[in-house]
Structures are given as structure tokens and as C-alpha cells.
C-alpha positions as a Markdown table, in Angstrom:
| # | Residue | x | y | z |
|---|---|---|---|---|
| 1 | Met | 4.7 | -1.6 | 22.0 |
| 2 | Pro | 3.9 | -0.7 | 18.4 |
| 3 | His | 7.4 | -1.0 | 17.1 |
| 4 | Glu | 7.7 | -4.5 | 18.5 |
| 5 | Asp | 4.5 | -5.3 | 16.5 |
| 6 | His | 6.0 | -3.7 | 13.4 |
| 7 | Glu | 9.0 | -6.0 | 13.8 |
| 8 | Lys | 6.7 | -9.0 | 13.9 |
| 9 | Asn | 5.2 | -7.8 | 10.6 |
| 10 | Arg | 8.6 | -7.3 | 9.1 |
| 11 | Gln | 9.4 | -10.9 | 9.8 |
| 12 | Ala | 6.1 | -12.0 | 8.3 |
| 13 | Trp | 6.7 | -10.0 | 5.1 |
| 14 | Asn | 10.2 | -11.5 | 4.9 |
| 15 | Glu | 8.7 | -14.9 | 5.2 |
| 16 | Ile | 6.3 | -14.5 | 2.3 |
| 17 | Val | 8.2 | -12.2 | -0.1 |
| 18 | Glu | 9.6 | -15.1 | -2.2 |
| 19 | Ile | 6.2 | -16.8 | -2.4 |
| 20 | His | 4.7 | -13.5 | -3.7 |
| 21 | Ala | 7.6 | -12.9 | -6.1 |
| 22 | Asn | 6.9 | -16.3 | -7.7 |
| 23 | His | 3.1 | -16.2 | -7.6 |
| 24 | Pro | 1.1 | -15.3 | -10.7 |
| 25 | Phe | -1.0 | -12.8 | -8.8 |
| 26 | Tyr | 2.0 | -10.4 | -8.7 |
| 27 | Arg | 2.6 | -10.8 | -12.5 |
| 28 | Val | 6.4 | -10.5 | -12.2 |
| 29 | Lys | 7.0 | -12.1 | -15.6 |
| 30 | Glu | 4.5 | -9.7 | -17.3 |
| 31 | Phe | 6.2 | -6.8 | -15.5 |
| 32 | Leu | 9.6 | -7.8 | -16.7 |
| 33 | Gly | 8.1 | -8.1 | -20.2 |
| 34 | Gly | 7.2 | -4.4 | -20.1 |
| 35 | Glu | 3.7 | -4.4 | -18.7 |
| 36 | Thr | 2.7 | -2.0 | -15.8 |
| 37 | Thr | 1.4 | -3.4 | -12.5 |
| 38 | Leu | -0.4 | -0.1 | -11.8 |
| 39 | Lys | -4.2 | -0.2 | -12.0 |
| 40 | Ala | -6.5 | 2.1 | -13.9 |
| 41 | Ile | -7.7 | 3.9 | -10.8 |
| 42 | Glu | -4.3 | 5.3 | -9.7 |
| 43 | Leu | -3.2 | 6.0 | -13.3 |
| 44 | Glu | -6.3 | 8.0 | -14.0 |
| 45 | Glu | -6.7 | 9.8 | -10.6 |
| 46 | Leu | -3.0 | 10.7 | -10.1 |
| 47 | Gly | -2.5 | 11.7 | -13.8 |
| 48 | Asp | 0.7 | 12.7 | -15.5 |
| 49 | Val | 3.7 | 12.1 | -13.2 |
| 50 | Ser | 6.4 | 12.8 | -15.8 |
| 51 | Gly | 9.4 | 14.5 | -14.2 |
| 52 | Lys | 7.9 | 14.5 | -10.8 |
| 53 | Arg | 9.6 | 13.2 | -7.7 |
| 54 | Leu | 7.4 | 10.4 | -6.2 |
| 55 | Leu | 7.9 | 8.7 | -2.8 |
| 56 | His | 6.2 | 5.3 | -2.6 |
| 57 | Leu | 5.5 | 4.3 | 1.0 |
| 58 | Met | 5.2 | 0.6 | 1.9 |
| 59 | Cys | 6.3 | -0.4 | -1.6 |
| 60 | Arg | 6.6 | -4.2 | -1.1 |
| 61 | Phe | 9.2 | -5.5 | -3.7 |
| 62 | Gly | 8.9 | -2.5 | -6.0 |
| 63 | Leu | 6.8 | -3.5 | -9.0 |
| 64 | Asp | 4.4 | -0.5 | -8.7 |
| 65 | Thr | 7.4 | 1.7 | -7.8 |
| 66 | Leu | 9.2 | 0.7 | -11.0 |
| 67 | Ser | 6.0 | 1.0 | -12.9 |
| 68 | Trp | 5.8 | 4.7 | -11.9 |
| 69 | Val | 9.4 | 5.0 | -13.3 |
| 70 | Arg | 8.0 | 3.8 | -16.6 |
| 71 | Glu | 5.4 | 6.6 | -16.4 |
| 72 | Gly | 8.2 | 9.1 | -16.1 |
| 73 | Ala | 8.5 | 9.7 | -12.4 |
| 74 | Leu | 11.7 | 9.9 | -10.3 |
| 75 | Val | 10.9 | 7.4 | -7.7 |
| 76 | Thr | 12.0 | 6.3 | -4.2 |
| 77 | Gly | 10.4 | 3.3 | -2.6 |
| 78 | Ile | 10.2 | 2.5 | 1.1 |
| 79 | Asp | 9.4 | -0.8 | 2.8 |
| 80 | Ile | 9.9 | -2.3 | 6.3 |
| 81 | Ser | 10.9 | -5.7 | 4.9 |
| 82 | Asp | 14.6 | -6.1 | 4.1 |
| 83 | Arg | 13.9 | -9.1 | 2.0 |
| 84 | Ser | 11.4 | -7.1 | 0.0 |
| 85 | Ile | 14.0 | -4.4 | -0.6 |
| 86 | Glu | 16.5 | -7.0 | -1.8 |
| 87 | Tyr | 13.9 | -8.3 | -4.3 |
| 88 | Ala | 13.1 | -4.7 | -5.4 |
| 89 | Glu | 16.8 | -4.1 | -6.2 |
| 90 | Gln | 16.8 | -7.3 | -8.2 |
| 91 | Met | 13.6 | -6.3 | -10.1 |
| 92 | Lys | 15.2 | -2.9 | -10.8 |
| 93 | Lys | 18.3 | -4.5 | -12.3 |
| 94 | Glu | 16.3 | -7.1 | -14.3 |
| 95 | Ala | 14.0 | -4.4 | -15.7 |
| 96 | Gly | 16.8 | -2.0 | -16.4 |
| 97 | Leu | 15.1 | 0.9 | -14.5 |
| 98 | Glu | 16.4 | 3.5 | -12.1 |
| 99 | Ala | 14.9 | 4.0 | -8.7 |
| 100 | Ala | 16.1 | 4.3 | -5.1 |
| 101 | Phe | 14.9 | 1.8 | -2.5 |
| 102 | Val | 15.2 | 2.3 | 1.3 |
| 103 | Arg | 14.6 | -0.2 | 4.0 |
| 104 | Ser | 12.7 | 1.5 | 6.8 |
| 105 | Asp | 9.7 | 1.3 | 9.1 |
| 106 | Ile | 7.4 | 4.1 | 8.0 |
| 107 | Met | 7.3 | 5.4 | 11.6 |
| 108 | Asp | 11.0 | 5.9 | 11.6 |
| 109 | Leu | 11.4 | 7.3 | 8.1 |
| 110 | Ile | 12.0 | 11.0 | 9.0 |
| 111 | Gly | 15.7 | 11.7 | 8.7 |
| 112 | Lys | 16.5 | 8.8 | 6.5 |
| 113 | Ile | 15.8 | 10.6 | 3.2 |
| 114 | Asp | 17.0 | 14.2 | 2.7 |
| 115 | Gln | 14.6 | 15.5 | 0.1 |
| 116 | Arg | 11.0 | 16.5 | -0.5 |
| 117 | Phe | 8.6 | 15.0 | -3.1 |
| 118 | Asp | 5.9 | 16.3 | -5.5 |
| 119 | Ile | 3.9 | 13.1 | -4.7 |
| 120 | Val | 3.7 | 10.7 | -1.8 |
| 121 | Phe | 2.0 | 7.5 | -3.0 |
| 122 | Gln | 0.6 | 4.5 | -1.1 |
| 123 | Ser | -1.6 | 1.7 | -2.3 |
| 124 | Tyr | -3.5 | -1.6 | -1.8 |
| 125 | Gly | -3.4 | -3.3 | 1.6 |
| 126 | Thr | -1.3 | -0.8 | 3.5 |
| 127 | His | -3.2 | 1.2 | 6.1 |
| 128 | Ala | -4.0 | -1.8 | 8.2 |
| 129 | Trp | -0.3 | -2.1 | 9.0 |
| 130 | Ile | 0.0 | 1.4 | 10.4 |
| 131 | Ser | -0.2 | 1.5 | 14.2 |
| 132 | Asp | -0.3 | 5.3 | 14.6 |
| 133 | Leu | -2.1 | 7.4 | 12.1 |
| 134 | Asp | -0.9 | 10.7 | 13.4 |
| 135 | Gln | 2.8 | 9.7 | 13.1 |
| 136 | Trp | 2.1 | 8.3 | 9.6 |
| 137 | Ala | 0.5 | 11.6 | 8.5 |
| 138 | Ala | 3.4 | 13.5 | 10.0 |
| 139 | Val | 5.7 | 11.4 | 7.8 |
| 140 | Val | 3.6 | 12.1 | 4.7 |
| 141 | Ala | 3.6 | 15.9 | 5.4 |
| 142 | His | 7.3 | 16.0 | 6.2 |
| 143 | Tyr | 8.2 | 14.5 | 2.8 |
| 144 | Leu | 5.9 | 16.6 | 0.6 |
| 145 | Lys | 7.0 | 19.8 | -1.0 |
| 146 | Pro | 4.6 | 22.8 | -0.4 |
| 147 | Gly | 1.6 | 22.1 | -2.6 |
| 148 | Gly | 2.6 | 18.5 | -3.0 |
| 149 | Ile | 0.1 | 15.7 | -3.4 |
| 150 | Phe | -0.6 | 12.7 | -1.2 |
| 151 | Tyr | -2.5 | 9.9 | -2.9 |
| 152 | Ile | -3.7 | 6.6 | -1.5 |
| 153 | Val | -5.9 | 3.9 | -3.0 |
| 154 | Asp | -6.5 | 1.0 | -0.6 |
| 155 | Leu | -9.0 | -1.4 | 0.9 |
| 156 | His | -11.9 | 0.4 | 2.4 |
| 157 | Pro | -11.7 | 0.2 | 6.2 |
| 158 | Phe | -15.5 | -0.5 | 6.4 |
| 159 | Ser | -15.2 | -3.7 | 4.5 |
| 160 | Thr | -13.1 | -5.5 | 7.1 |
| 161 | Pro | -15.6 | -5.6 | 10.0 |
| 162 | Ile | -18.4 | -6.5 | 7.6 |
| 163 | Glu | -16.4 | -9.6 | 6.4 |
| 164 | Asp | -14.7 | -10.5 | 9.7 |
| 165 | Asp | -16.8 | -10.7 | 12.9 |
| 166 | Ser | -13.7 | -10.4 | 15.1 |
| 167 | Val | -13.0 | -6.9 | 13.9 |
| 168 | Ala | -15.0 | -3.9 | 15.1 |
| 169 | Tyr | -15.0 | -0.7 | 13.0 |
| 170 | Phe | -14.5 | 1.6 | 15.9 |
| 171 | Asn | -12.0 | -0.6 | 17.8 |
| 172 | Pro | -8.4 | 0.1 | 16.5 |
| 173 | Gly | -7.0 | -3.0 | 17.9 |
| 174 | Pro | -4.3 | -4.3 | 17.5 |
| 175 | Tyr | -5.6 | -7.5 | 16.0 |
| 176 | Arg | -3.1 | -10.4 | 16.1 |
| 177 | Tyr | -3.2 | -13.3 | 13.7 |
| 178 | Thr | -1.3 | -16.6 | 13.7 |
| 179 | Asp | -1.5 | -19.4 | 11.1 |
| 180 | Ala | -3.3 | -17.0 | 8.7 |
| 181 | Ala | -3.7 | -17.9 | 5.0 |
| 182 | Asp | -1.7 | -15.8 | 2.7 |
| 183 | Tyr | -3.8 | -13.4 | 0.6 |
| 184 | Ala | -2.1 | -14.3 | -2.7 |
| 185 | Asp | -1.4 | -18.0 | -2.2 |
| 186 | Lys | -4.4 | -19.1 | -0.1 |
| 187 | Asp | -2.9 | -22.6 | 0.3 |
| 188 | Tyr | 0.1 | -21.2 | 2.2 |
| 189 | Thr | -0.2 | -20.6 | 6.0 |
| 190 | Ile | 1.9 | -17.8 | 7.3 |
| 191 | Lys | 4.0 | -19.1 | 10.2 |
| 192 | Ser | 4.9 | -15.6 | 11.6 |
| 193 | Glu | 2.5 | -13.7 | 13.8 |
| 194 | Met | 1.0 | -10.7 | 12.0 |
| 195 | Val | -0.5 | -7.6 | 13.7 |
| 196 | Glu | -3.0 | -5.3 | 12.1 |
| 197 | Trp | -4.9 | -2.1 | 13.1 |
| 198 | Gln | -8.4 | -1.1 | 12.2 |
| 199 | His | -8.8 | 2.5 | 11.2 |
| 200 | Thr | -11.9 | 4.5 | 10.4 |
| 201 | Leu | -12.1 | 6.4 | 7.1 |
| 202 | Ser | -12.6 | 9.6 | 9.2 |
| 203 | Gly | -9.6 | 8.8 | 11.2 |
| 204 | Ile | -7.4 | 8.5 | 8.1 |
| 205 | Ile | -8.8 | 11.8 | 6.7 |
| 206 | Asn | -8.5 | 13.7 | 10.0 |
| 207 | Ala | -4.9 | 12.6 | 10.6 |
| 208 | Leu | -4.0 | 14.1 | 7.2 |
| 209 | Ile | -5.9 | 17.3 | 7.9 |
| 210 | Asn | -4.2 | 17.7 | 11.3 |
| 211 | Ala | -0.8 | 17.3 | 9.6 |
| 212 | Gly | -1.6 | 20.2 | 7.3 |
| 213 | Leu | -3.0 | 18.6 | 4.3 |
| 214 | Ser | -6.3 | 19.6 | 2.6 |
| 215 | Leu | -8.6 | 16.9 | 1.1 |
| 216 | Glu | -9.2 | 17.3 | -2.6 |
| 217 | Met | -10.8 | 14.0 | -3.5 |
| 218 | Leu | -12.4 | 11.0 | -2.0 |
| 219 | Asn | -13.8 | 8.1 | -4.0 |
| 220 | Glu | -15.3 | 4.7 | -3.0 |
| 221 | Phe | -15.4 | 1.5 | -5.1 |
| 222 | Asp | -17.4 | -1.8 | -5.1 |
| 223 | Lys | -14.4 | -3.7 | -6.4 |
| 224 | Cys | -11.3 | -5.1 | -4.8 |
| 225 | Cys | -7.6 | -5.2 | -5.7 |
| 226 | Tyr | -7.3 | -9.0 | -4.8 |
| 227 | Pro | -9.6 | -12.0 | -4.4 |
| 228 | Lys | -10.6 | -12.1 | -0.8 |
| 229 | Glu | -11.8 | -15.7 | -1.2 |
| 230 | Lys | -11.0 | -18.5 | -3.6 |
| 231 | Asp | -14.3 | -18.1 | -5.4 |
| 232 | Trp | -14.0 | -14.4 | -6.2 |
| 233 | Phe | -13.6 | -13.6 | -9.9 |
| 234 | Glu | -11.5 | -11.2 | -11.8 |
| 235 | Lys | -12.7 | -8.6 | -14.3 |
| 236 | Asp | -10.6 | -5.8 | -15.8 |
| 237 | Gly | -7.9 | -6.2 | -13.2 |
| 238 | Phe | -10.2 | -6.1 | -10.2 |
| 239 | Tyr | -12.0 | -8.8 | -8.1 |
| 240 | Tyr | -15.6 | -9.4 | -7.1 |
| 241 | Pro | -17.5 | -11.9 | -5.0 |
| 242 | Pro | -19.5 | -14.6 | -6.8 |
| 243 | Gly | -22.7 | -12.5 | -6.8 |
| 244 | Gly | -20.9 | -9.5 | -8.4 |
| 245 | Pro | -20.3 | -6.1 | -6.8 |
| 246 | Pro | -21.5 | -6.0 | -3.1 |
| 247 | Asn | -23.7 | -3.4 | -1.5 |
| 248 | Tyr | -20.8 | -2.0 | 0.6 |
| 249 | Pro | -17.5 | -0.4 | -0.4 |
| 250 | Leu | -14.4 | -2.6 | -1.0 |
| 251 | Met | -11.9 | 0.1 | -1.8 |
| 252 | Phe | -11.4 | 3.9 | -1.5 |
| 253 | Ser | -9.1 | 6.5 | -3.0 |
| 254 | Leu | -8.0 | 9.8 | -1.5 |
| 255 | Lys | -6.0 | 12.8 | -2.8 |
| 256 | Ala | -4.9 | 15.5 | -0.4 |
| 257 | Arg | -2.5 | 18.5 | -0.9 |
| 258 | Leu | 0.0 | 19.9 | 1.6 |
| 259 | Gly | -0.8 | 23.5 | 2.4 |
| 260 | Gly | -3.7 | 23.7 | 0.0 |
């Protein structure tokens, strides 16, 4: 059952949250020193968020969530991992910022928050953990105000089957992994089983359309939000394979409006 698989992922995220919080990839020290953890793509494409209510889905331990607070938004962060939410509350206190954090599986979120938002935001390494795109899109639509914006920037779903022979673009899975290397600390082997799903780009878009949203923007990028291998190099906050930008997309961004 999908929710049983989500529970396995919750345990995995609980296992590695402390590793991530102490790993230089996440730049916690820089964040607490006043820097943003948001990247240029989402800052430029989402634009001014001052005074807007923003719901951050799958927020991990809240660095991007709190960075949106620094941009002037009124923010609520959601994550399935209870340990991640504990760290988010700690980050909030240490940074002296105000935000609400709620521990919830995204599939069970409806009814746990009693408000609507101007923006629902989701980013970087998230859609592969969603077992049911229709339920996910229903959650997005439920929490948007009429005319509200959903924005996602994430790994391009086409990149995974190119880089991993065990994954097929049109086979949703689930795909189960044990003893996988952590994406931040590649020397750490994750003990918990992790479960991912493979979505097509059209599947993501159509789920949102079927939930009542209208697509306003779709962009694709030949750069990545993290180094997929140890030999990938960083430039301007993004990562590339040794030969430079590949001839296939590594990320995408999408903006859609409810009732547009």
C-alpha cells in the first residue's frame, strides 16, 4: 500500500536528517549567518512574495521555508519526517524567524491546516516521493486561494531513466532501494528502505490540469540542484557532470494558477 511505503520513507528521512543538517551541502551555517538557501531560478520565476501566504510542501528541515520568510512571505512548511520538523523548529528559533511547521504526509494533509494560500511551493527532489499524482494535485488545489499560484522546480523526470537503467520513463514503479548512498554525503549508506515513483512530465502537468489549475509556464534546464556523482562540479549554485551541461534536461520548473 502506498501509505506503508510513505512510512518507510519517513523512517529513511528521519535517519538522515542529522547527517544533512551537519553536511556542508545544506549550508546551515551560512543560512544562520543570514544567507538565503533559495536558488536564482525560484527567486526569479516566482518573483515578489512580500505579504503573501506561502505553503511549502515537503519542506525538509525548513531552510528554504525560512528563506521565503526572509523574502517577506508568511510561510507554513509541511514535511512527512517528524525529525525534520523538529530540526525546522530549531532552525526557526536559531534564525529568529516566524513560520509554522506541520508534520504530515502530503497525501493526508487536507483537514490539517484550515487556511488557503496565495502560493503553494515545492522544490528539488520531491516529486519522486509522491505515490499518487492525482491526490497530490488535489491537495495543491485544495490549499490554493482562487487565482493562487502553484510553483515547482525539481529534477526533470526524464533524467532518471537516462542515468539509471533500472528505471523506465513510462513505468511508475514503485522502485525500492536498500543500502543506497545518500545524495548529500555519498560516503553514507542509508540503512532504511526507500521507495520512489517515476512520473512523466505530462503526468505531472495533467494531474494539475485535472485538479483545476491552468499551466502558465514550463521551463527545462541543463543544470542540477545537487551533484549526482562525486565528480560533478559546482558553478553559480548548480551542478554539472565533468563534460559540462548534458544534452538532456536535468531540471524543470512549472507555474500553474488555480482557476486561471
